[in-house]
C-alpha positions as CSV (number, residue, x, y, z in Angstrom):
1,M,1.8,160.7,135.7
2,L,2.8,157.4,137.3
3,Y,1.4,158.5,140.7
4,R,-2.0,159.4,139.1
5,L,-2.1,156.1,137.2
6,T,-1.4,154.2,140.4
7,K,-4.2,155.9,142.1
8,I,-6.6,155.3,139.3
9,I,-5.9,151.6,139.4
10,S,-5.5,151.1,143.2
11,S,-8.3,153.4,144.6
12,P,-11.2,151.3,143.3
13,V,-9.6,148.1,144.8
14,L,-9.1,149.9,148.1
15,R,-12.7,151.1,148.3
16,L,-14.1,147.7,147.3
17,L,-12.1,145.6,149.7
18,W,-11.7,147.8,152.8
19,R,-14.6,150.3,152.4
20,P,-12.7,153.3,153.9
21,K,-14.6,156.0,155.7
22,V,-13.0,159.4,155.6
23,I,-14.0,162.2,158.0
24,G,-12.6,165.7,157.7
25,A,-11.0,165.5,154.3
26,E,-12.2,169.1,153.8
27,H,-9.4,170.2,156.2
28,V,-6.8,169.3,153.7
29,P,-6.1,172.4,151.5
30,S,-6.7,172.1,147.8
31,A,-3.3,173.7,147.2
32,G,-0.3,174.7,149.1
33,A,2.0,173.0,151.7
34,A,0.7,171.1,154.7
35,I,2.0,168.5,157.1
36,L,-0.1,165.4,157.6
37,A,0.8,164.1,161.1
38,S,-0.7,160.6,161.6
39,N,-0.7,157.8,164.1
40,H,1.0,154.7,162.8
41,L,-0.7,151.3,163.1
42,S,0.4,149.5,159.9
43,I,2.9,149.7,157.1
44,L,-0.2,150.1,154.9
45,D,-0.9,153.5,156.4
46,S,1.4,154.9,153.8
47,V,-0.7,153.3,151.1
48,F,-4.2,154.0,152.4
49,L,-3.7,157.6,153.5
50,P,-2.6,158.9,150.0
51,L,-5.1,156.8,148.2
52,M,-8.0,158.3,150.2
53,L,-7.0,161.9,149.4
54,P,-7.2,163.7,146.0
55,R,-3.8,165.3,146.4
56,K,-0.4,163.6,146.3
57,V,1.1,162.9,149.7
58,T,4.9,162.2,150.0
59,F,6.2,160.1,152.9
60,V,9.7,159.2,153.9
61,A,10.0,155.5,154.5
62,K,12.7,153.1,155.6
63,N,14.6,151.2,152.9
64,E,13.0,147.9,153.8
65,Y,9.7,149.1,152.4
66,F,11.5,149.4,149.0
67,T,13.3,146.1,149.1
68,G,10.9,143.7,150.9
69,N,7.4,142.9,149.7
70,R,7.4,143.4,145.9
71,L,3.9,144.9,145.8
72,M,4.7,147.4,148.5
73,A,8.0,148.3,147.0
74,T,6.4,148.9,143.6
75,Y,3.8,151.1,145.1
76,M,6.3,153.1,147.1
77,R,8.4,153.8,144.0
78,A,5.4,154.5,141.8
79,T,4.0,157.1,144.1
80,G,7.3,158.9,144.6
81,Q,7.9,158.1,148.3
82,V,11.4,158.8,149.6
83,A,13.6,156.0,151.0
84,I,16.1,156.6,153.8
85,D,18.5,154.3,155.7
86,R,17.2,154.5,159.3
87,E,20.4,152.9,160.6
88,S,22.4,155.9,159.4
89,A,23.3,158.4,162.1
90,A,22.1,161.2,159.8
91,A,18.8,159.6,158.9
92,A,16.7,161.9,160.9
93,Q,18.1,165.1,159.4
94,T,18.0,163.5,155.9
95,M,14.3,162.9,156.4
96,L,13.7,166.4,157.6
97,D,15.7,168.0,154.8
98,A,13.7,166.0,152.3
99,A,10.5,167.1,153.9
100,V,11.5,170.7,153.8
101,Q,12.0,170.4,150.0
102,V,8.5,168.8,149.6
103,L,6.9,171.6,151.6
104,K,8.8,174.4,149.9
105,A,7.3,173.0,146.6
106,G,3.8,173.5,148.0
107,E,3.1,169.9,148.4
108,L,1.7,167.6,151.2
109,F,4.2,165.8,153.4
110,G,3.1,162.8,155.6
111,I,4.9,162.1,158.8
112,Y,4.4,159.6,161.7
113,P,5.5,161.6,164.9
114,E,5.8,158.3,166.8
115,G,8.7,157.4,164.6
116,T,7.6,153.7,164.2
117,R,4.5,151.6,164.2
118,S,2.7,151.2,167.4
119,P,3.5,147.7,168.9
120,D,0.2,147.3,170.6
121,G,-2.4,149.8,169.1
122,R,-1.7,152.5,171.7
123,L,-0.5,156.0,170.8
124,Y,3.0,156.7,171.9
125,R,5.0,159.9,172.6
126,G,5.8,161.9,169.5
127,K,9.3,162.8,168.4
128,I,10.1,166.5,167.8
129,G,10.7,166.3,164.0
130,V,7.1,167.3,163.2
131,A,7.5,170.4,165.3
132,W,10.8,171.3,163.7
133,L,9.2,171.0,160.3
134,A,6.2,173.2,161.3
135,L,8.3,175.9,162.9
136,T,10.9,175.9,160.2
137,T,8.6,176.0,157.2
138,G,5.5,177.6,158.6
139,A,3.3,174.9,157.1
140,P,0.2,174.0,159.0
141,V,-0.1,170.6,160.7
142,I,-3.2,168.5,160.0
143,P,-3.6,165.8,162.6
144,V,-4.7,162.4,161.2
145,A,-6.0,159.3,162.8
146,M,-5.9,156.0,160.9
147,V,-8.5,153.5,162.1
148,N,-8.3,149.7,162.0
149,T,-5.4,149.5,159.5
150,E,-3.6,147.2,161.9
151,R,-6.3,144.7,161.3
152,V,-5.6,144.6,157.6
153,L,-1.9,143.8,158.0
154,P,-0.9,143.0,161.6
155,P,2.8,143.0,162.4
156,G,4.4,139.8,161.0
157,A,1.6,139.2,158.5
158,S,2.3,139.2,154.8
159,V,-1.2,138.8,153.3
160,P,-3.7,141.7,153.8
161,R,-6.9,140.8,155.5
162,L,-10.4,142.3,155.0
163,A,-11.4,144.9,157.5
164,K,-13.3,148.2,157.4
165,I,-10.8,151.0,157.8
166,G,-11.1,154.7,158.3
167,M,-9.3,158.0,158.5
168,R,-10.2,161.0,160.6
169,M,-8.6,164.4,159.9
170,G,-8.6,167.4,162.3
171,E,-8.5,171.1,161.6
172,P,-5.1,172.6,160.5
173,M,-2.9,173.6,163.4
174,S,-0.5,176.6,163.0
175,F,2.4,177.2,165.3
176,T,4.9,179.9,166.1
177,G,8.2,179.5,168.0
178,D,11.9,178.9,167.5
179,P,12.7,175.5,165.8
180,A,16.1,175.6,167.5
181,R,14.6,175.8,171.0
182,A,13.9,172.4,172.5
183,R,11.1,173.6,174.7
184,D,9.2,175.0,171.7
185,R,9.7,171.8,169.7
186,R,8.4,169.7,172.6
187,A,5.4,171.9,173.2
188,V,4.3,171.8,169.6
189,T,4.8,168.0,169.3
190,D,2.8,167.4,172.4
191,E,-0.1,169.6,171.0
192,V,0.0,167.6,167.8
193,M,-0.1,164.3,169.6
194,A,-3.0,165.4,171.8
195,A,-4.9,166.3,168.7
196,I,-4.2,162.9,167.1
197,Q,-5.3,161.2,170.3
198,R,-8.6,163.0,170.4
199,L,-9.3,161.9,166.8
200,S,-8.1,158.3,167.3
201,G,-9.4,157.6,170.8
202,Q,-6.2,155.6,171.4
203,E,-4.8,155.2,174.9
204,Y,-1.8,157.5,175.2
205,V,1.6,156.2,176.5
206,P,4.1,158.9,177.5
207,A,7.0,156.9,176.2
208,Y,8.6,156.3,172.9
209,A,7.4,153.3,170.9
210,A,10.9,152.6,169.7
211,S,12.2,152.3,173.3
212,L,9.5,149.8,174.1
213,K,10.3,147.7,171.0
214,E,14.0,147.7,172.0
215,Q,13.2,146.5,175.5
216,A,11.1,143.7,174.1
217,R,13.8,142.7,171.7
218,R,16.4,142.5,174.4
219,A,14.1,140.5,176.6
220,A,13.3,138.0,173.8
């Protein structure tokens, strides 16, 4: 009920201020489990993506999203998003276990295969969690490209700006393989990232975004 109320209140504001254009929404099933695998340009991706779809989308987000900006924290709680401590050694498995439960319930789960926001607008190598989920649950993967959301709230900014945003969704992708086999997980992940890249048009970087951020932090 709270999720629906939040959407009723927030969606008109979203459409008025940022005029989102959605392409391919018909690829999202009206019922049943599916994994929405998206590029990640802004912390607002987790706000815009669910608001532009009729069905509830659950994301797992770092604790800071629930304790930082009050508006963001209120939205995350109201829409039933799941908080995890990314500093915990078990954070990755905790996220995947939570995702499995969402998918087993026949719901939509949103994931950012890059694992973190892009530091420069390019698309980075995907982590294999999305593949493990797809191979473990059998849920289809729907590639998603968020467009221009980084212009609304660039890294370091606290006040959203006006910009026309968009979302492009590709056809569902189904996979077979062994979730315990590294080669299968990597092959599936690379296919998903290639599909996202075709939708977004971003330059692809065959390296992890988190590694680039860590290098920049050490050099600072």
